[in-house]
N, C-alpha and C positions, 0 to 999 in steps of 0.2 A: 818771433812773437816770445818764445819761452827760452829758457836757457838751454844751451847746448849742452852735450855730454863734456865736450873739453873743458867749458866754463865751470861746470860743477864740479869735476875733477877739480881744477885749479882751487875753488873755494873751499872744498874739503881739507886738501893739502894745509892752505893756509889755517884754517880755523879747526881742523881736527886735534883732539888731545892726545890721540895714540893713533897708529898704523890703522886703516879700516875704518875710524871713526866717522859713520854718518848719522847717527842717531841724535849725538848730544846737542842741547838747545843752540849753542854757539854754530853749529854748523847749520844748523836747519833755520835759523835767523838768518843767517848769511845768505844761505840758498834763497829764502822767501825774499830778501831785500834786492836782489839781483833781478828774480823775476817781478817785483813791484819797479823796478827802475825800466825793465824792457816793455812792461806794459804802460808806464807814464809815456814813455816815446811814442808808444804805438797810438796812444788816446790824443797826444798832441796834432796828429794828424790826421786821424779817425774821430771827428769830435762826438759826431752821431753815434758811436758803437755803443749804446746801452748796457750791453751785454759784459762786454768787457768792463767797463765802469764798475758796473756789481763786482763782476770779480774782484777788481783790485781793493774793492772796500772789503772784500771778505780776508782777501788776504795780508790787508794790514791789520785788520780786527785779530786775525790769527798771529800775525807776528808780535801785536801787542801783549795778547795772552803768554805768550812764549816769554818776552821780555819781564814780564812781570814774576814771572816763575822764576826765572834767573835771577832776577832780584832777590827772590825770598829766599833762594839758595845758596847765591854768594853776589854781595854787591861789586867785590873787586872785579868780578869777571863782568859783570854787567855793565859796569863804567869804561872798561877796557872797550867791550865790544860795540859800546855806544861810541865812543872815540872812533874806533878803526874804521867803523860803516857811514858815518857821518850821519849819525840817527838823530833827531832831537827826540828829547826827553819826554 
């Protein structure tokens, strides 16, 4: 249900601005997106799991706040990230 260590390392390599960058908004948003996708798949099979449903809503809200921050800092990076992660605006 959670993102594995190998998946996180791959995401970090893809979206990091420099080596060892795990705190940039791009990396955090990409990791949150992967976790949301995993939870979405979980909820398709476990429809009555309301605890996970609440958690996915919290993660989507957190990702939205980070996207707003990234858009205010750099609109070009925002557009690039939206396109690469296939997130709706």
